[in-house]
C-alpha positions in Angstrom: -17.1 -41.2 -15.4 -20.2 -42.6 -13.6 -18.1 -43.6 -10.6 -16.7 -40.1 -10.4 -20.2 -38.5 -10.5 -21.3 -40.9 -7.7 -18.3 -40.0 -5.6 -19.0 -36.3 -6.1 -22.7 -36.7 -5.2 -21.7 -38.6 -2.0 -19.4 -35.8 -1.0 -22.0 -33.2 -1.7 -24.5 -35.2 0.4 -22.1 -35.3 3.3 -21.5 -31.5 3.0 -25.1 -30.6 3.0 -26.1 -33.1 5.7 -23.8 -31.4 8.1 -25.9 -28.2 7.8 -29.3 -29.9 7.7 -29.8 -29.1 4.1 -31.2 -31.4 1.4 -28.9 -32.4 -1.5 -31.9 -32.9 -3.7 -33.1 -29.4 -3.1 -29.7 -27.9 -3.8 -29.4 -29.9 -7.0 -32.8 -28.8 -8.1 -31.7 -25.2 -7.5 -28.9 -25.7 -10.0 -31.5 -26.3 -12.7 -32.7 -22.7 -12.4 -29.3 -21.0 -11.8 -28.1 -18.9 -14.7 -24.6 -19.5 -16.2 -21.9 -17.4 -14.7 -20.7 -14.7 -17.1 -17.3 -12.9 -17.1 -18.9 -9.4 -17.1 -21.1 -10.2 -14.1 -18.3 -11.9 -12.1 -15.8 -9.0 -12.7 -18.6 -6.4 -12.4 -17.2 -4.7 -15.5 -20.1 -2.3 -16.1 -20.0 -1.1 -12.5 -16.2 -0.8 -12.6 -16.4 1.4 -15.7 -18.8 3.8 -13.9 -16.3 4.7 -11.2 -14.3 7.2 -13.3 -15.8 10.6 -12.7 -13.5 13.4 -14.0 -13.9 16.8 -12.5 -13.0 18.5 -15.8 -13.3 17.9 -19.5 -9.5 17.7 -19.9 -8.7 14.3 -21.5 -5.7 13.3 -19.5 -7.6 13.5 -16.2 -9.0 10.1 -17.1 -5.5 8.6 -17.0 -4.9 10.2 -13.6 -8.1 8.8 -12.1 -7.8 5.3 -13.6 -4.2 4.8 -12.6 -4.9 5.8 -9.0 -7.8 3.3 -8.9 -5.5 0.6 -10.3 -3.0 1.5 -7.6 -5.6 1.1 -4.9 -6.5 -2.3 -6.2 -2.8 -3.4 -6.0 -2.7 -2.0 -2.4 -5.7 -4.2 -1.6 -3.9 -7.2 -3.0 -0.9 -6.4 -0.8 -3.1 -6.0 2.3 -4.8 -9.3 1.5 -1.5 -11.1 1.7 -0.5 -9.2 4.9 -3.8 -10.1 6.6 -3.2 -13.7 5.9 0.4 -13.5 7.3 -0.9 -11.7 10.4 -3.6 -14.2 11.1 -1.5 -17.4 10.4 -1.0 -19.2 13.7 2.0 -21.4 12.8 4.0 -19.7 10.0 6.2 -21.9 7.9 9.2 -20.7 5.8 7.9 -21.7 2.3 4.5 -20.3 3.0 5.8 -17.0 4.4 8.3 -16.6 1.6 5.5 -17.1 -1.0 3.4 -14.4 0.6 6.3 -11.9 0.6 7.2 -12.7 -3.0 3.6 -12.1 -4.0 3.7 -8.7 -2.4 7.0 -7.9 -4.2 5.4 -8.9 -7.5 2.6 -6.4 -6.9 5.0 -3.7 -6.0 7.2 -4.4 -9.0 4.2 -4.1 -11.2 3.3 -0.7 -9.6 6.9 0.6 -9.9 7.2 -0.5 -13.5 3.9 0.9 -14.5 4.3 4.4 -12.9 5.5 5.9 -16.2 1.8 5.9 -17.1 1.7 8.7 -14.6 5.2 10.2 -14.6 5.5 10.6 -18.4 2.1 9.4 -19.7 0.2 12.7 -19.4 0.7 16.1 -21.1 2.3 18.4 -18.5 0.1 21.3 -19.5 -3.1 19.2 -19.2 -2.0 18.1 -15.7 -1.3 21.6 -14.6 -4.8 22.6 -15.6 -6.9 19.8 -14.2 -5.0 19.5 -11.0 -6.5 22.8 -9.9 -9.9 21.2 -9.9 -8.7 18.5 -7.5 -7.8 20.7 -4.6 -7.4 19.9 -1.8 -7.5 16.1 -2.5 -4.1 14.3 -2.7 -2.6 10.9 -3.1 -1.2 11.6 0.3 -4.7 10.6 1.5 -4.4 7.0 0.4 -5.5 5.1 3.6 -4.5 1.7 2.2 -0.9 2.9 1.7 -0.8 3.9 5.4 -2.3 0.6 6.3 0.4 -1.3 4.5 3.0 0.7 6.5 1.3 0.0 9.8 0.9 -3.7 9.2 4.4 -4.2 7.9 6.6 -3.0 10.7 6.7 -1.9 14.3 4.8 1.3 14.6 7.8 3.2 16.0 9.6 2.7 12.7 7.2 5.1 11.1 8.5 8.1 13.1 11.6 10.2 12.6 14.9 9.0 13.9 14.9 11.8 16.4 11.7 10.6 18.0 12.8 7.0 17.9 15.9 7.9 19.9 13.8 9.5 22.6 11.1 6.8 22.7 11.0 4.1 25.4 9.2 0.7 25.7 6.4 2.6 27.5 5.8 5.0 24.7 2.2 4.6 23.7 0.6 4.1 20.3 -1.2 7.5 20.5 2.1 9.2 21.4 3.8 7.5 18.4 0.9 8.5 16.1 1.3 12.1 17.0 4.9 11.9 15.6 4.1 9.7 12.6 6.4 10.8 9.7 3.7 11.6 7.1 2.3 14.5 9.1 5.4 16.6 8.4 4.8 16.1 4.7 1.3 17.7 4.9 2.1 21.1 6.3 1.7 24.4 4.5 5.1 25.4 3.1 4.6 29.0 4.1 3.1 28.7 7.6 4.0 25.2 8.8 0.4 24.6 9.8 -1.5 21.4 9.0 -3.0 21.5 5.5 -6.7 21.0 5.1 -5.7 17.8 3.3 -4.1 16.5 6.5 -7.0 17.7 8.6 -9.5 15.8 6.5 -7.3 12.7 6.5 -7.0 12.7 10.3 -10.7 13.3 10.8 -11.5 10.2 8.7 -8.8 7.8 9.6 -6.8 8.6 12.7 -8.9 6.4 15.0 -8.9 3.4 12.6 -5.1 3.8 12.0 -4.4 3.6 15.8 -6.8 0.6 16.1 -4.9 -1.1 13.3 -1.6 -0.4 15.1 -2.9 -2.0 18.3 -4.1 -5.0 16.3 -0.9 -5.6 14.4 1.5 -4.7 17.3 2.3 -8.4 17.7 1.5 -9.8 14.3 2.9 -7.4 11.7 5.2 -8.8 9.1 8.4 -8.1 11.1 7.0 -9.8 14.2 5.9 -12.8 12.2 9.4 -13.0 10.7 11.0 -13.0 14.1 8.7 -15.9 15.1 10.3 -17.9 12.3 13.8 -16.7 13.1 13.4 -17.8 16.7 12.6 -21.4 15.5 16.2 -21.7 14.3 15.1 -22.4 10.7 16.9 -21.1 7.6 15.4 -17.7 6.9 18.0 -16.4 4.4 15.7 -16.4 1.5 13.0 -14.6 3.5 15.6 -12.0 4.6 16.3 -11.1 1.0 12.6 -11.1 0.1 12.0 -8.7 3.0 14.8 -6.4 1.9 13.3 -6.3 -1.6 9.9 -5.5 -0.1 11.4 -2.7 2.0 13.3 -1.1 -0.8 10.5 -1.4 -3.4 8.0 0.2 -1.1 10.0 2.8 0.7 12.5 3.7 -2.0 11.5 2.7 -5.5 7.8 3.6 -5.1 8.7 7.0 -3.5 11.2 7.6 -6.4 8.4 6.9 -8.9 6.3 9.6 -7.3 9.3 12.0 -7.1 10.0 11.5 -10.8 6.4 12.5 -11.5 6.6 15.5 -9.2 9.8 16.7 -10.9 8.1 16.6 -14.3 4.7 18.2 -13.3 5.4 20.2 -10.2 8.2 22.4 -11.4 8.0 25.7 -13.3 11.1 27.4 -14.6 13.1 24.9 -12.6 11.4 25.8 -9.3 9.1 23.5 -7.3 5.4 24.4 -7.0 3.0 22.9 -4.4 1.2 19.6 -4.9 -2.6 19.6 -4.9 -2.9 19.0 -1.2 -0.3 21.7 -0.4 2.1 18.9 0.6 5.8 19.9 0.7 6.8 17.2 -1.8 10.4 18.3 -2.0 10.9 17.3 1.6 8.3 14.5 1.8 8.9 12.4 -1.3 12.7 11.8 -1.3 13.2 8.5 0.6 16.6 9.6 2.0 14.9 12.5 3.8 12.3 10.4 5.6 14.4 7.3 5.8 11.5 5.1 6.6 12.7 1.5 6.8 10.4 -1.4 7.8 13.2 -3.8 8.8 16.2 -1.8 9.9 18.2 -4.7 11.3 18.3 -6.3 7.9 20.3 -3.4 6.6 23.8 -2.2 7.3 24.4 1.3 8.8 25.8 2.4 5.4 22.8 1.1 3.6 20.4 2.9 6.0 22.3 6.1 5.6 22.3 5.9 1.8 18.6 4.8 1.4 18.1 6.0 -2.2 20.2 9.2 -1.8 22.2 8.8 -5.0 19.1 8.0 -7.0 17.3 11.1 -5.6 20.3 13.3 -6.4 20.5 12.0 -10.0 16.7 12.5 -10.5 16.7 16.1 -9.1 19.6 17.0 -11.4 17.9 15.6 -14.5 
């Protein structure tokens, strides 16, 4: 035990000496430091002050908290992606571990979405949603950041635009045709909703900066670096396929299930809080956004959740 303490003290002395600090002074400081407590470390009290309903309708609290939980999971995903993008020499086992982590976060989100899709009283939702106008989950910047950092930017546009694009097509040009803009148009006039206007005012510049930053280090580009080394990437291929399908099909279907329950009256769709055309925007087979197209067959790309969407809309 004493030898172990001596060894640790020697290592601490080496550590502090490199920065010109005194080991004795730092040890003395430990005498006055308070013990770390769970509630301080997790910031529980602060966390529980962040739920601020706009109405007195009880189920609005569920709505707020689940969206906050979702944003925390998105931050976890982005944390993994940032590490992938900044890793200079990617190795198979390390890369696979990161993608599998992302998939676990997504699986947790997809499994838990029933908290939203069936976990609120429909009549309560239809009341409190009117107090939320024009905010919308469409405005989740972190969701868009995951898209931008996962794939080549051009893959976030329609197939029609992709077919016309050239290697010289610029990021600003691509951004003008980004797929989600079509989802935030007024159903009656085709004009940009105020939801989209607010979103673009706040985030357009940072989204394009992120696209530039990750042009050569997004998940797909990092995968190709590994593939070019001639190593066995079969396990990573499957993990990337899982990631692609979880994010672009299963997560979208979870939202579609919720919309079908809450945004239909007498069997007919009603507008979402931000005025988004959810019947055209949410079904994954309509947008057909695929992060890693070459990992899928043509038949798989054409299908892209179509049967699941049809079954859900008929339920």
